[in-house]
C-alpha atoms as a printed R data frame, in Angstrom:
    type eleno elety resid chain resno       x       y       z
1   ATOM     1    CA   MET     A     1 -41.530   7.248 -62.142
2   ATOM     2    CA   THR     A     2 -40.264   9.778 -59.701
3   ATOM     3    CA   SER     A     3 -37.774   9.043 -57.521
4   ATOM     4    CA   THR     A     4 -37.856  10.564 -53.640
5   ATOM     5    CA   ALA     A     5 -33.740  11.704 -52.853
6   ATOM     6    CA   HIS     A     6 -33.520  11.218 -49.088
7   ATOM     7    CA   HIS     A     7 -30.626  13.274 -47.749
8   ATOM     8    CA   LEU     A     8 -29.398  12.384 -44.609
9   ATOM     9    CA   GLU     A     9 -28.091  14.671 -41.884
10  ATOM    10    CA   PRO     A    10 -24.138  14.406 -41.450
11  ATOM    11    CA   VAL     A    11 -23.213  12.555 -37.512
12  ATOM    12    CA   ALA     A    12 -21.533  14.814 -35.491
13  ATOM    13    CA   VAL     A    13 -18.443  12.576 -34.785
14  ATOM    14    CA   ALA     A    14 -16.450  13.445 -31.241
15  ATOM    15    CA   PRO     A    15 -13.013  15.166 -32.174
16  ATOM    16    CA   LYS     A    16 -10.155  12.352 -31.437
17  ATOM    17    CA   PRO     A    17  -8.384  13.768 -28.307
18  ATOM    18    CA   THR     A    18  -5.053  14.605 -28.492
19  ATOM    19    CA   VAL     A    19  -2.200  15.160 -26.310
20  ATOM    20    CA   GLY     A    20  -2.420  18.956 -25.902
21  ATOM    21    CA   SER     A    21  -6.312  18.489 -25.308
22  ATOM    22    CA   HIS     A    22  -5.556  16.049 -22.749
23  ATOM    23    CA   VAL     A    23  -3.333  17.884 -20.997
24  ATOM    24    CA   ARG     A    24  -5.802  20.891 -21.078
25  ATOM    25    CA   ASP     A    25  -8.387  18.866 -19.620
26  ATOM    26    CA   TYR     A    26  -5.820  17.789 -16.921
27  ATOM    27    CA   LEU     A    27  -4.968  21.437 -16.094
28  ATOM    28    CA   GLY     A    28  -8.753  22.504 -16.132
29  ATOM    29    CA   ARG     A    29  -9.146  20.278 -13.662
30  ATOM    30    CA   VAL     A    30  -6.534  21.178 -11.564
31  ATOM    31    CA   ARG     A    31  -7.575  24.605 -11.818
32  ATOM    32    CA   GLY     A    32 -11.204  23.580 -11.049
33  ATOM    33    CA   GLY     A    33  -9.696  22.019  -7.313
34  ATOM    34    CA   ASP     A    34  -9.534  18.335  -8.782
35  ATOM    35    CA   LEU     A    35  -5.612  18.156  -7.955
36  ATOM    36    CA   GLY     A    36  -5.735  14.018  -6.772
37  ATOM    37    CA   SER     A    37  -2.391  12.679  -5.911
38  ATOM    38    CA   LEU     A    38  -0.326  15.570  -7.676
39  ATOM    39    CA   PRO     A    39   0.269  17.399  -4.238
40  ATOM    40    CA   ALA     A    40   1.589  14.388  -2.758
41  ATOM    41    CA   VAL     A    41   3.407  13.897  -5.832
42  ATOM    42    CA   LEU     A    42   5.412  17.220  -6.099
43  ATOM    43    CA   GLY     A    43   6.327  17.156  -2.102
44  ATOM    44    CA   LEU     A    44   7.494  13.485  -2.522
45  ATOM    45    CA   ILE     A    45   9.769  14.868  -5.700
46  ATOM    46    CA   VAL     A    46  11.182  17.943  -3.392
47  ATOM    47    CA   LEU     A    47  11.649  16.182  -0.080
48  ATOM    48    CA   CYS     A    48  13.973  12.982  -2.062
49  ATOM    49    CA   VAL     A    49  16.254  15.781  -3.918
50  ATOM    50    CA   PHE     A    50  16.637  17.810  -0.295
51  ATOM    51    CA   PHE     A    51  17.541  15.167   1.608
52  ATOM    52    CA   ALA     A    52  19.728  13.982  -1.202
53  ATOM    53    CA   VAL     A    53  21.522  17.450  -1.600
54  ATOM    54    CA   MET     A    54  21.829  17.313   2.363
55  ATOM    55    CA   ARG     A    55  22.618  13.460   2.887
56  ATOM    56    CA   PRO     A    56  23.888  12.064  -0.447
57  ATOM    57    CA   VAL     A    57  23.581   8.662   1.173
58  ATOM    58    CA   PHE     A    58  19.552   9.096   1.170
59  ATOM    59    CA   PHE     A    59  19.815   7.780  -2.115
60  ATOM    60    CA   SER     A    60  21.924   4.571  -1.413
61  ATOM    61    CA   ALA     A    61  21.171   1.580  -2.294
62  ATOM    62    CA   GLY     A    62  20.818   0.150   1.596
63  ATOM    63    CA   ASN     A    63  18.801   3.530   2.602
64  ATOM    64    CA   PHE     A    64  16.404   2.756  -0.260
65  ATOM    65    CA   ALA     A    65  15.645  -0.604   0.327
66  ATOM    66    CA   ASN     A    66  15.092   0.593   4.578
67  ATOM    67    CA   LEU     A    67  12.511   2.843   2.988
68  ATOM    68    CA   PHE     A    68  10.411   0.043   2.137
69  ATOM    69    CA   THR     A    69  10.618  -1.801   5.016
70  ATOM    70    CA   GLN     A    70  10.399   1.401   7.336
71  ATOM    71    CA   GLY     A    71   7.005   2.341   5.502
72  ATOM    72    CA   ALA     A    72   5.247  -0.989   5.190
73  ATOM    73    CA   ALA     A    73   2.997  -1.761   8.116
74  ATOM    74    CA   VAL     A    74   1.909   2.099   7.939
75  ATOM    75    CA   ILE     A    75   0.975   1.572   4.067
76  ATOM    76    CA   ILE     A    76  -1.181  -1.321   4.599
77  ATOM    77    CA   ILE     A    77  -2.489   0.026   7.531
78  ATOM    78    CA   ALA     A    78  -3.329   3.168   5.331
79  ATOM    79    CA   MET     A    79  -4.639   1.003   3.153
80  ATOM    80    CA   GLY     A    80  -7.417  -0.286   5.003
81  ATOM    81    CA   LEU     A    81  -8.371   3.232   6.305
82  ATOM    82    CA   ILE     A    82  -8.537   5.034   3.064
83  ATOM    83    CA   PHE     A    83 -12.098   2.800   2.750
84  ATOM    84    CA   VAL     A    84 -13.493   4.114   6.410
85  ATOM    85    CA   LEU     A    85 -12.276   7.395   4.701
86  ATOM    86    CA   LEU     A    86 -14.077   7.196   2.050
87  ATOM    87    CA   LEU     A    87 -17.487   7.033   3.917
88  ATOM    88    CA   GLY     A    88 -16.556  10.047   5.758
89  ATOM    89    CA   GLU     A    89 -15.873   8.043   8.747
90  ATOM    90    CA   ILE     A    90 -12.555   7.618  10.673
91  ATOM    91    CA   ASP     A    91 -11.146   4.502  12.677
92  ATOM    92    CA   LEU     A    92  -8.770   5.982  15.504
93  ATOM    93    CA   SER     A    93  -8.467   2.507  16.963
94  ATOM    94    CA   ALA     A    94  -6.371   0.717  13.697
95  ATOM    95    CA   GLY     A    95  -3.256   1.373  15.183
96  ATOM    96    CA   PHE     A    96  -4.359  -0.700  18.394
97  ATOM    97    CA   ALA     A    97  -6.298  -3.004  16.642
98  ATOM    98    CA   SER     A    98  -2.987  -4.235  14.657
99  ATOM    99    CA   GLY     A    99  -1.044  -4.819  17.962
100 ATOM   100    CA   VAL     A   100  -3.976  -7.282  19.134
101 ATOM   101    CA   CYS     A   101  -3.612  -9.098  16.224
102 ATOM   102    CA   ALA     A   102   0.716  -9.039  16.311
103 ATOM   103    CA   ALA     A   103  -0.534 -10.381  19.703
104 ATOM   104    CA   VAL     A   104  -2.050 -12.836  18.779
105 ATOM   105    CA   LEU     A   105   0.227 -14.045  16.198
106 ATOM   106    CA   ALA     A   106   3.204 -13.889  18.563
107 ATOM   107    CA   GLN     A   107   1.277 -15.616  21.489
108 ATOM   108    CA   LEU     A   108   0.166 -18.476  19.303
109 ATOM   109    CA   MET     A   109   3.502 -19.450  18.027
110 ATOM   110    CA   ALA     A   110   5.470 -18.700  21.235
111 ATOM   111    CA   GLU     A   111   3.018 -20.534  23.680
112 ATOM   112    CA   GLN     A   112   0.922 -22.765  21.663
113 ATOM   113    CA   GLY     A   113   3.403 -23.585  19.010
114 ATOM   114    CA   ALA     A   114   1.219 -23.070  16.447
115 ATOM   115    CA   PRO     A   115   2.277 -23.507  12.613
116 ATOM   116    CA   TRP     A   116   2.808 -19.844  11.025
117 ATOM   117    CA   TYR     A   117   0.048 -20.246   8.693
118 ATOM   118    CA   VAL     A   118  -2.660 -21.019  11.547
119 ATOM   119    CA   ALA     A   119  -1.366 -17.678  12.976
120 ATOM   120    CA   VAL     A   120  -1.425 -15.707  10.706
121 ATOM   121    CA   PHE     A   121  -5.102 -16.928   9.909
122 ATOM   122    CA   ALA     A   122  -6.344 -16.351  13.408
123 ATOM   123    CA   ALA     A   123  -4.540 -12.761  13.303
124 ATOM   124    CA   ILE     A   124  -6.418 -11.950  10.076
125 ATOM   125    CA   ALA     A   125  -9.754 -13.200  12.002
126 ATOM   126    CA   THR     A   126  -9.442 -11.383  14.890
127 ATOM   127    CA   GLY     A   127  -8.913  -8.270  12.728
128 ATOM   128    CA   VAL     A   128 -12.372  -9.100  11.007
129 ATOM   129    CA   VAL     A   129 -13.842  -9.630  14.147
130 ATOM   130    CA   ILE     A   130 -12.813  -6.256  15.579
131 ATOM   131    CA   GLY     A   131 -14.167  -4.720  12.259
132 ATOM   132    CA   LEU     A   132 -17.550  -6.336  12.769
133 ATOM   133    CA   VAL     A   133 -17.941  -5.010  15.919
134 ATOM   134    CA   LEU     A   134 -16.936  -1.650  15.415
135 ATOM   135    CA   GLY     A   135 -19.038  -1.638  11.927
136 ATOM   136    CA   PHE     A   136 -21.843  -3.042  14.173
137 ATOM   137    CA   LEU     A   137 -21.933  -0.243  16.731
138 ATOM   138    CA   VAL     A   138 -21.554   2.225  14.230
139 ATOM   139    CA   ALA     A   139 -24.253   1.214  11.499
140 ATOM   140    CA   LYS     A   140 -26.245  -0.653  13.715
141 ATOM   141    CA   VAL     A   141 -26.186   0.816  17.084
142 ATOM   142    CA   GLY     A   142 -25.901   4.703  15.543
143 ATOM   143    CA   ILE     A   143 -22.421   5.595  17.325
144 ATOM   144    CA   PRO     A   144 -20.277   7.886  15.744
145 ATOM   145    CA   SER     A   145 -17.428   6.345  14.394
146 ATOM   146    CA   PHE     A   146 -15.313   8.884  16.310
147 ATOM   147    CA   VAL     A   147 -16.710   7.710  19.613
148 ATOM   148    CA   VAL     A   148 -16.618   3.668  18.889
149 ATOM   149    CA   THR     A   149 -12.870   3.959  17.533
150 ATOM   150    CA   LEU     A   150 -11.668   5.815  20.557
151 ATOM   151    CA   ALA     A   151 -13.483   3.348  22.740
152 ATOM   152    CA   GLY     A   152 -11.558   0.691  20.759
153 ATOM   153    CA   PHE     A   153  -8.326   2.571  20.557
154 ATOM   154    CA   LEU     A   154  -8.166   2.635  24.859
155 ATOM   155    CA   ALA     A   155  -9.647  -0.964  24.750
156 ATOM   156    CA   PHE     A   156  -7.210  -2.392  22.089
157 ATOM   157    CA   GLN     A   157  -4.227  -0.927  23.938
158 ATOM   158    CA   GLY     A   158  -5.386  -2.592  27.628
159 ATOM   159    CA   THR     A   159  -5.898  -5.851  25.483
160 ATOM   160    CA   VAL     A   160  -2.681  -5.968  24.139
161 ATOM   161    CA   LEU     A   161  -0.822  -5.639  27.851
162 ATOM   162    CA   LEU     A   162  -3.252  -8.345  28.637
163 ATOM   163    CA   LEU     A   163  -2.357 -10.764  25.576
164 ATOM   164    CA   ILE     A   164   1.528 -10.155  26.563
165 ATOM   165    CA   LYS     A   165   1.086 -10.264  30.048
166 ATOM   166    CA   GLY     A   166   1.744  -6.619  31.076
167 ATOM   167    CA   GLY     A   167   4.820  -5.551  29.547
168 ATOM   168    CA   THR     A   168   6.826  -8.534  28.165
169 ATOM   169    CA   ASN     A   169   8.305  -8.977  25.083
170 ATOM   170    CA   VAL     A   170   7.287 -11.686  22.885
171 ATOM   171    CA   SER     A   171  10.020 -12.957  20.262
172 ATOM   172    CA   ILE     A   172   9.180 -14.216  17.115
173 ATOM   173    CA   ARG     A   173  11.644 -16.794  16.015
174 ATOM   174    CA   ASP     A   174   9.155 -18.281  12.613
175 ATOM   175    CA   ASP     A   175  11.699 -18.476   9.726
176 ATOM   176    CA   VAL     A   176   8.861 -17.725   7.209
177 ATOM   177    CA   ILE     A   177   7.123 -14.392   9.641
178 ATOM   178    CA   LEU     A   178  10.514 -13.088   9.923
179 ATOM   179    CA   ALA     A   179  11.246 -13.057   6.498
180 ATOM   180    CA   ILE     A   180   8.438 -11.355   5.436
181 ATOM   181    CA   ALA     A   181  10.089  -7.785   6.613
182 ATOM   182    CA   ASN     A   182  13.734  -9.183   6.471
183 ATOM   183    CA   ASN     A   183  14.870 -10.644   3.923
184 ATOM   184    CA   ASN     A   184  14.982 -10.149   0.048
185 ATOM   185    CA   LEU     A   185  13.711 -11.624  -3.204
186 ATOM   186    CA   ALA     A   186  16.284 -13.413  -5.570
187 ATOM   187    CA   PRO     A   187  17.553 -10.264  -8.118
188 ATOM   188    CA   VAL     A   188  16.214 -12.336 -10.825
189 ATOM   189    CA   LEU     A   189  13.072 -12.704  -9.315
190 ATOM   190    CA   GLY     A   190  13.203  -9.000  -8.745
191 ATOM   191    CA   TRP     A   191  13.310  -8.685 -12.169
192 ATOM   192    CA   VAL     A   192  10.607 -10.816 -13.339
193 ATOM   193    CA   LEU     A   193   8.039  -9.450 -11.269
194 ATOM   194    CA   ALA     A   194   8.695  -6.249 -12.767
195 ATOM   195    CA   VAL     A   195   8.556  -6.606 -16.182
196 ATOM   196    CA   LEU     A   196   5.667  -8.682 -15.320
197 ATOM   197    CA   GLY     A   197   3.774  -5.764 -13.657
198 ATOM   198    CA   VAL     A   198   4.954  -3.885 -16.782
199 ATOM   199    CA   ALA     A   199   3.330  -6.294 -18.894
200 ATOM   200    CA   GLY     A   200   0.073  -6.543 -16.969
201 ATOM   201    CA   TYR     A   201  -0.332  -2.598 -16.327
202 ATOM   202    CA   ALA     A   202  -0.154  -2.239 -20.239
203 ATOM   203    CA   VAL     A   203  -2.305  -5.060 -21.011
204 ATOM   204    CA   VAL     A   204  -4.803  -3.659 -18.403
205 ATOM   205    CA   THR     A   205  -4.478   0.028 -19.604
206 ATOM   206    CA   LEU     A   206  -4.625  -0.493 -23.387
207 ATOM   207    CA   LEU     A   207  -7.913  -3.296 -22.889
208 ATOM   208    CA   SER     A   208  -9.167  -0.655 -21.296
209 ATOM   209    CA   ARG     A   209  -8.817   2.029 -23.839
210 ATOM   210    CA   ARG     A   210  -9.836  -0.467 -26.314
211 ATOM   211    CA   ARG     A   211 -12.942  -1.357 -24.998
212 ATOM   212    CA   ARG     A   212 -13.987   2.315 -24.102
213 ATOM   213    CA   ALA     A   213 -13.214   3.347 -27.608
214 ATOM   214    CA   ALA     A   214 -15.732   0.501 -29.143
215 ATOM   215    CA   ARG     A   215 -18.289   1.681 -26.835
216 ATOM   216    CA   GLY     A   216 -18.213   5.117 -28.069
217 ATOM   217    CA   LEU     A   217 -16.254   6.800 -25.304
218 ATOM   218    CA   VAL     A   218 -14.013   9.614 -25.314
219 ATOM   219    CA   THR     A   219 -10.431   7.824 -24.390
220 ATOM   220    CA   GLU     A   220  -6.869   9.048 -23.686
221 ATOM   221    CA   PRO     A   221  -4.652   9.245 -26.407
222 ATOM   222    CA   LEU     A   222  -2.821   6.467 -27.322
223 ATOM   223    CA   ALA     A   223   0.823   8.738 -26.876
224 ATOM   224    CA   VAL     A   224  -0.404   9.408 -23.143
225 ATOM   225    CA   ALA     A   225  -1.400   5.667 -22.575
226 ATOM   226    CA   VAL     A   226   2.072   4.319 -23.590
227 ATOM   227    CA   GLY     A   227   3.736   7.258 -21.865
228 ATOM   228    CA   ARG     A   228   2.360   6.289 -18.765
229 ATOM   229    CA   ILE     A   229   3.396   2.479 -19.044
230 ATOM   230    CA   ALA     A   230   6.881   3.832 -20.137
231 ATOM   231    CA   ALA     A   231   7.085   5.922 -16.835
232 ATOM   232    CA   LEU     A   232   6.343   2.804 -14.470
233 ATOM   233    CA   ALA     A   233   8.641   0.691 -16.856
234 ATOM   234    CA   VAL     A   234  11.139   3.137 -16.111
235 ATOM   235    CA   ILE     A   235  10.590   3.621 -11.931
236 ATOM   236    CA   LEU     A   236  10.306  -0.332 -11.688
237 ATOM   237    CA   GLY     A   237  13.753  -0.714 -13.521
238 ATOM   238    CA   ILE     A   238  15.398   1.664 -11.253
239 ATOM   239    CA   ALA     A   239  14.126   0.675  -8.441
240 ATOM   240    CA   VAL     A   240  14.954  -3.053  -9.231
241 ATOM   241    CA   PHE     A   241  18.276  -2.138 -10.545
242 ATOM   242    CA   VAL     A   242  19.329  -0.465  -7.261
243 ATOM   243    CA   LEU     A   243  17.900  -2.982  -4.800
244 ATOM   244    CA   ASN     A   244  19.795  -5.191  -6.611
245 ATOM   245    CA   GLN     A   245  23.283  -3.743  -5.476
246 ATOM   246    CA   GLU     A   246  24.932  -5.207  -2.917
247 ATOM   247    CA   ARG     A   247  23.943  -3.566   0.458
248 ATOM   248    CA   SER     A   248  26.227  -5.367   2.886
249 ATOM   249    CA   ARG     A   249  29.170  -4.036   4.847
250 ATOM   250    CA   ASN     A   250  30.504  -7.607   4.651
251 ATOM   251    CA   VAL     A   251  29.736  -9.811   1.734
252 ATOM   252    CA   VAL     A   252  31.615 -12.897   3.917
253 ATOM   253    CA   VAL     A   253  29.356 -12.454   6.786
254 ATOM   254    CA   VAL     A   254  26.133 -12.147   4.883
255 ATOM   255    CA   SER     A   255  24.756 -10.941   1.218
256 ATOM   256    CA   LEU     A   256  22.069  -8.408   1.371
257 ATOM   257    CA   LYS     A   257  20.817  -7.467  -2.481
258 ATOM   258    CA   GLY     A   258  17.168  -7.843  -4.220
259 ATOM   259    CA   VAL     A   259  13.632  -6.385  -3.523
260 ATOM   260    CA   PRO     A   260  12.586  -6.768  -0.293
261 ATOM   261    CA   ILE     A   261   9.851  -9.629   0.057
262 ATOM   262    CA   VAL     A   262   7.447  -6.845   1.413
263 ATOM   263    CA   VAL     A   263   7.596  -5.048  -1.539
264 ATOM   264    CA   PRO     A   264   5.502  -7.827  -3.673
265 ATOM   265    CA   ILE     A   265   3.218  -8.019  -1.072
266 ATOM   266    CA   ILE     A   266   2.194  -4.305  -0.623
267 ATOM   267    CA   ALA     A   267   2.009  -4.497  -4.674
268 ATOM   268    CA   ALA     A   268  -0.795  -7.331  -4.264
269 ATOM   269    CA   LEU     A   269  -2.693  -5.423  -1.781
270 ATOM   270    CA   LEU     A   270  -2.602  -2.366  -3.854
271 ATOM   271    CA   ILE     A   271  -3.455  -4.503  -7.086
272 ATOM   272    CA   ILE     A   272  -6.158  -6.314  -5.707
273 ATOM   273    CA   TRP     A   273  -7.853  -3.065  -3.243
274 ATOM   274    CA   THR     A   274  -7.779  -0.940  -6.773
275 ATOM   275    CA   PHE     A   275  -9.474  -3.812  -9.027
276 ATOM   276    CA   VAL     A   276 -12.272  -3.755  -6.079
277 ATOM   277    CA   LEU     A   277 -12.931   0.310  -5.418
278 ATOM   278    CA   ARG     A   278 -12.770   0.480  -9.766
279 ATOM   279    CA   ARG     A   279 -14.271  -2.364 -11.418
280 ATOM   280    CA   THR     A   280 -16.477  -4.033  -9.229
281 ATOM   281    CA   ALA     A   281 -20.133  -2.889  -8.024
282 ATOM   282    CA   TYR     A   282 -19.405  -2.932  -4.554
283 ATOM   283    CA   GLY     A   283 -16.181  -0.570  -4.982
284 ATOM   284    CA   ARG     A   284 -18.811   2.013  -7.006
285 ATOM   285    CA   HIS     A   285 -21.336   1.551  -3.775
286 ATOM   286    CA   ILE     A   286 -18.556   2.544  -1.730
287 ATOM   287    CA   TYR     A   287 -18.012   5.883  -3.405
288 ATOM   288    CA   ALA     A   288 -21.884   6.187  -3.773
289 ATOM   289    CA   VAL     A   289 -22.617   5.858  -0.008
290 ATOM   290    CA   GLY     A   290 -19.350   8.342   0.534
291 ATOM   291    CA   GLY     A   291 -20.678  10.804  -1.737
292 ATOM   292    CA   ASN     A   292 -24.583  11.053  -0.647
293 ATOM   293    CA   ARG     A   293 -25.579   8.586   2.123
294 ATOM   294    CA   GLU     A   294 -29.149   9.449   1.616
295 ATOM   295    CA   ALA     A   295 -29.089   9.372  -2.315
296 ATOM   296    CA   ALA     A   296 -27.062   5.990  -2.225
297 ATOM   297    CA   ARG     A   297 -29.944   4.394   0.232
298 ATOM   298    CA   ARG     A   298 -32.930   5.357  -2.063
299 ATOM   299    CA   ALA     A   299 -30.851   3.793  -5.265
300 ATOM   300    CA   GLY     A   300 -31.015   0.596  -3.391
301 ATOM   301    CA   ILE     A   301 -27.922   0.455  -1.982
302 ATOM   302    CA   ASN     A   302 -27.618  -1.700   1.286
303 ATOM   303    CA   VAL     A   303 -25.899   1.539   3.165
304 ATOM   304    CA   ASP     A   304 -25.623  -0.225   6.694
305 ATOM   305    CA   ARG     A   305 -23.878  -3.458   4.812
306 ATOM   306    CA   ILE     A   306 -21.305  -1.124   3.411
307 ATOM   307    CA   ARG     A   307 -20.655   0.813   6.615
308 ATOM   308    CA   ILE     A   308 -20.030  -2.380   8.224
309 ATOM   309    CA   SER     A   309 -18.010  -3.864   5.845
310 ATOM   310    CA   VAL     A   310 -15.102  -0.615   5.146
311 ATOM   311    CA   PHE     A   311 -14.601  -1.322   9.031
312 ATOM   312    CA   VAL     A   312 -14.266  -5.340   8.483
313 ATOM   313    CA   ILE     A   313 -11.639  -4.389   5.764
314 ATOM   314    CA   CYS     A   314 -10.002  -1.286   7.784
315 ATOM   315    CA   SER     A   315  -9.406  -3.779  10.669
316 ATOM   316    CA   GLY     A   316  -8.128  -6.553   8.716
317 ATOM   317    CA   MET     A   317  -5.433  -4.858   6.707
318 ATOM   318    CA   ALA     A   318  -4.483  -3.241  10.304
319 ATOM   319    CA   ALA     A   319  -3.766  -7.346  11.414
320 ATOM   320    CA   MET     A   320  -1.321  -7.480   8.192
321 ATOM   321    CA   GLY     A   321  -0.012  -4.205   9.013
322 ATOM   322    CA   GLY     A   322   0.450  -5.797  12.601
323 ATOM   323    CA   ILE     A   323   2.029  -8.686  11.263
324 ATOM   324    CA   VAL     A   324   4.473  -7.062   9.471
325 ATOM   325    CA   ALA     A   325   5.209  -4.697  12.273
326 ATOM   326    CA   ALA     A   326   5.921  -7.626  14.394
327 ATOM   327    CA   SER     A   327   8.059  -9.558  11.489
328 ATOM   328    CA   ARG     A   328  10.533  -5.884  11.125
329 ATOM   329    CA   ALA     A   329  10.682  -5.862  14.957
330 ATOM   330    CA   ASN     A   330  10.917  -9.650  15.531
331 ATOM   331    CA   SER     A   331   8.799  -9.625  18.481
332 ATOM   332    CA   VAL     A   332   5.587  -7.938  20.055
333 ATOM   333    CA   ASP     A   333   5.438  -5.754  22.760
334 ATOM   334    CA   ALA     A   334   3.322  -3.282  24.493
335 ATOM   335    CA   ASN     A   335   4.268  -0.631  22.034
336 ATOM   336    CA   THR     A   336   2.980  -2.301  19.144
337 ATOM   337    CA   GLY     A   337   0.291  -0.718  17.067
338 ATOM   338    CA   GLY     A   338   0.950   2.289  19.475
339 ATOM   339    CA   SER     A   339   3.239   5.260  19.539
340 ATOM   340    CA   ASN     A   340   2.883   6.820  16.171
341 ATOM   341    CA   VAL     A   341   0.870   4.003  13.926
342 ATOM   342    CA   LEU     A   342  -2.137   5.878  13.860
343 ATOM   343    CA   LEU     A   343  -1.121   8.997  13.296
344 ATOM   344    CA   TYR     A   344   1.192   8.291  10.406
345 ATOM   345    CA   ALA     A   345  -1.449   5.907   8.680
346 ATOM   346    CA   VAL     A   346  -4.293   8.304   9.120
347 ATOM   347    CA   GLY     A   347  -1.679  10.953   7.780
348 ATOM   348    CA   ALA     A   348  -0.755   8.705   4.677
349 ATOM   349    CA   ALA     A   349  -4.051   8.375   3.521
350 ATOM   350    CA   VAL     A   350  -4.881  12.028   4.016
351 ATOM   351    CA   ILE     A   351  -1.507  13.515   2.645
352 ATOM   352    CA   GLY     A   352  -1.994  10.928  -0.228
353 ATOM   353    CA   GLY     A   353  -4.917  12.576  -1.668
354 ATOM   354    CA   THR     A   354  -7.820  10.880  -0.236
355 ATOM   355    CA   SER     A   355 -10.470  13.403   1.267
356 ATOM   356    CA   LEU     A   356 -11.310  13.569   4.997
357 ATOM   357    CA   PHE     A   357 -14.995  14.605   3.994
358 ATOM   358    CA   GLY     A   358 -15.510  11.321   2.100
359 ATOM   359    CA   GLY     A   359 -16.519  10.468  -1.342
360 ATOM   360    CA   LYS     A   360 -12.757  10.890  -2.903
361 ATOM   361    CA   GLY     A   361  -9.544   8.613  -2.597
362 ATOM   362    CA   ARG     A   362  -7.598   5.721  -3.803
363 ATOM   363    CA   VAL     A   363  -5.600   2.847  -2.036
364 ATOM   364    CA   LEU     A   364  -2.587   4.282  -3.970
365 ATOM   365    CA   ASP     A   365  -3.020   7.501  -1.977
366 ATOM   366    CA   ALA     A   366  -1.692   4.721   0.751
367 ATOM   367    CA   LEU     A   367   1.520   4.169  -0.916
368 ATOM   368    CA   LEU     A   368   2.050   7.450  -2.284
369 ATOM   369    CA   GLY     A   369   1.346   9.271   1.457
370 ATOM   370    CA   GLY     A   370   3.314   6.503   3.518
371 ATOM   371    CA   ALA     A   371   6.567   7.287   0.841
372 ATOM   372    CA   VAL     A   372   6.273  10.796   2.022
373 ATOM   373    CA   ILE     A   373   5.836  10.015   5.434
374 ATOM   374    CA   ALA     A   374   8.733   7.485   5.410
375 ATOM   375    CA   VAL     A   375  11.075   9.818   3.388
376 ATOM   376    CA   ILE     A   376  10.299  12.498   5.970
377 ATOM   377    CA   ASP     A   377  11.081  10.300   9.052
378 ATOM   378    CA   ASN     A   378  14.169   8.328   7.444
379 ATOM   379    CA   GLY     A   379  15.699  11.656   5.732
380 ATOM   380    CA   MET     A   380  15.154  13.585   9.223
381 ATOM   381    CA   GLY     A   381  16.889  11.138  11.203
382 ATOM   382    CA   LEU     A   382  19.805  11.007   8.711
383 ATOM   383    CA   MET     A   383  20.000  15.053   9.304
384 ATOM   384    CA   GLY     A   384  20.630  13.673  13.250
385 ATOM   385    CA   LEU     A   385  17.609  15.882  14.028
386 ATOM   386    CA   SER     A   386  15.286  14.625  17.486
387 ATOM   387    CA   SER     A   387  11.861  12.575  17.454
388 ATOM   388    CA   GLY     A   388   9.922  15.861  18.541
389 ATOM   389    CA   GLN     A   389  11.246  17.914  15.115
390 ATOM   390    CA   LYS     A   390  10.320  14.857  12.904
391 ATOM   391    CA   PHE     A   391   6.673  14.823  14.498
392 ATOM   392    CA   VAL     A   392   6.442  18.701  14.452
393 ATOM   393    CA   PHE     A   393   7.625  18.675  10.338
394 ATOM   394    CA   THR     A   394   5.415  15.666   9.568
395 ATOM   395    CA   GLY     A   395   1.905  17.489  11.342
396 ATOM   396    CA   VAL     A   396   2.769  20.374   9.574
397 ATOM   397    CA   VAL     A   397   2.426  18.405   6.463
398 ATOM   398    CA   LEU     A   398  -0.481  16.572   7.140
399 ATOM   399    CA   LEU     A   399  -2.050  19.841   8.102
400 ATOM   400    CA   LEU     A   400  -0.806  21.334   4.744
401 ATOM   401    CA   ALA     A   401  -2.824  17.899   3.190
402 ATOM   402    CA   ALA     A   402  -6.083  18.311   4.689
403 ATOM   403    CA   GLY     A   403  -5.523  22.221   3.729
404 ATOM   404    CA   VAL     A   404  -5.359  21.762   0.272
405 ATOM   405    CA   ASP     A   405  -7.950  19.145   0.258
406 ATOM   406    CA   ALA     A   406 -10.630  21.690   1.768
407 ATOM   407    CA   LEU     A   407  -9.194  24.418  -0.634
408 ATOM   408    CA   SER     A   408  -9.580  22.233  -3.529
409 ATOM   409    CA   ARG     A   409 -13.260  20.914  -2.576
410 ATOM   410    CA   ARG     A   410 -14.137  24.801  -1.898
411 ATOM   411    CA   ARG     A   411 -12.723  25.363  -5.331
412 ATOM   412    CA   ALA     A   412 -14.449  22.797  -6.662
413 ATOM   413    CA   ALA     A   413 -17.771  23.837  -5.467
414 ATOM   414    CA   ALA     A   414 -17.255  27.174  -6.953
415 ATOM   415    CA   THR     A   415 -16.415  25.956 -10.077
416 ATOM   416    CA   GLY     A   416 -19.019  23.451 -10.525
417 ATOM   417    CA   THR     A   417 -16.907  20.659 -10.960
418 ATOM   418    CA   ARG     A   418 -18.393  18.616  -8.074
C-alpha cells in the first residue's frame, strides 16, 4: 500500500513591523507629500521657543492659561469648519453665525429671564437651523457655497445688530455661562481628568492595535504605540502641573489655579468629532464625498444629505464657539463673531493641516492650528507689536500653510501616493 506525500507550500508571513521600518515608512510618506500636521507642530514649537526667548513671561502659568481661553472660541468654530472643508466647500458665515447664536443666548437670559440651559439650547438650535438653510441652498438649489455663505456673512452681521438693538452691549450675568471661559477646575480634578484621558487613549490605542493584529492587518510596533501614550502623559502632566500653579497676583483677594473649564469642553468635542470621522460610516462617507463626489454618489452615498449635514455641524459648532466667546467677554455686542474670528477659524483649520481642496483633514487640525494662531497673537502682543503687524504675520503663516498644502498635493500626485 503506497501513500502519497503531500507537500504544503510554506505560507509567506508578512514581516513584523519594527520601529525602524515604521520610521522609514513615515519618512517615505512625508517625502511623498503626506505631511499631515507636521508643519503645524514644527511651527508651534519654533514659535513657542522664539517667544519664550524674547519674552520669558510667555511661559508663565498665567500666560499659559490665557492661551487656552484666548483661542478657545476660534478652535471650536474651526472644528466645525473642518467638516465643510473636507468636502471642498467653504463657510464664510461661521463667524457672524456664532455672533447671532450668542445674541440669542444673551437676549433670552437678559430680556426673557430664561435659565442658562434653555438659552444654550436655543442658541445651538439657532445654529442648526442656520446650517440647514445654508446646506439646503448649496446642496439642493445648487448655489456655490462661497456665494451662499458670503450672503450669510452679510445677513448675519445685520441680524446681530437687530437682535441687540443696534449697537448696545448685552451683559451676561449667569454664573454658569460666565464660568465656561473664566473659571477653573479644582486642581485635583485636573489631575483626575488627565489620568482618565491618558488611560482612555491607551485603551483605545492598544485595543485598536490588537484588533488589527487579529485580522492579519499591519500594525504599528508596540514601542511606537507605547511611546505615543507616554508622550501624551508627559504633555498632559506638564500642562496640568503648570496650570495648577497659583496665578493670582493677590491670593488674599482671589485664588487663580487649576485647568480652565473650557479646556475639558474642547477635549470632549475633540474626542466626539474624532470618533465620528474615524469610527463611523458617516465619517467615511464625508471623506468619500470630499475625495470624489461622483464616485461617492455611484457607490450609493446620499451626497446631498452629507453636504447639508456638514453645514449643520459647522453652524452648530459656531453656536458653541459664540457661547464661549460671550462667556469670555461677559457680554455680547455688535462685534461678537466679527472682526478676525472667521479669518482665524479658517486659518486654524488650514494651518493645522486640513486641505482646502477637500478629502484631507482631522478635527485635531483645528486644535493645532488654533494653538499656532493663539501663540502668534499672544506672543506678538507680549512683544508690544501692533494689530496690523499681527495680521500681517498671521496672514503670512496662513499663506505658507496653504502653499505647503498645494505643494504636498502636487508632490503626492507626482509620486502616485494619492
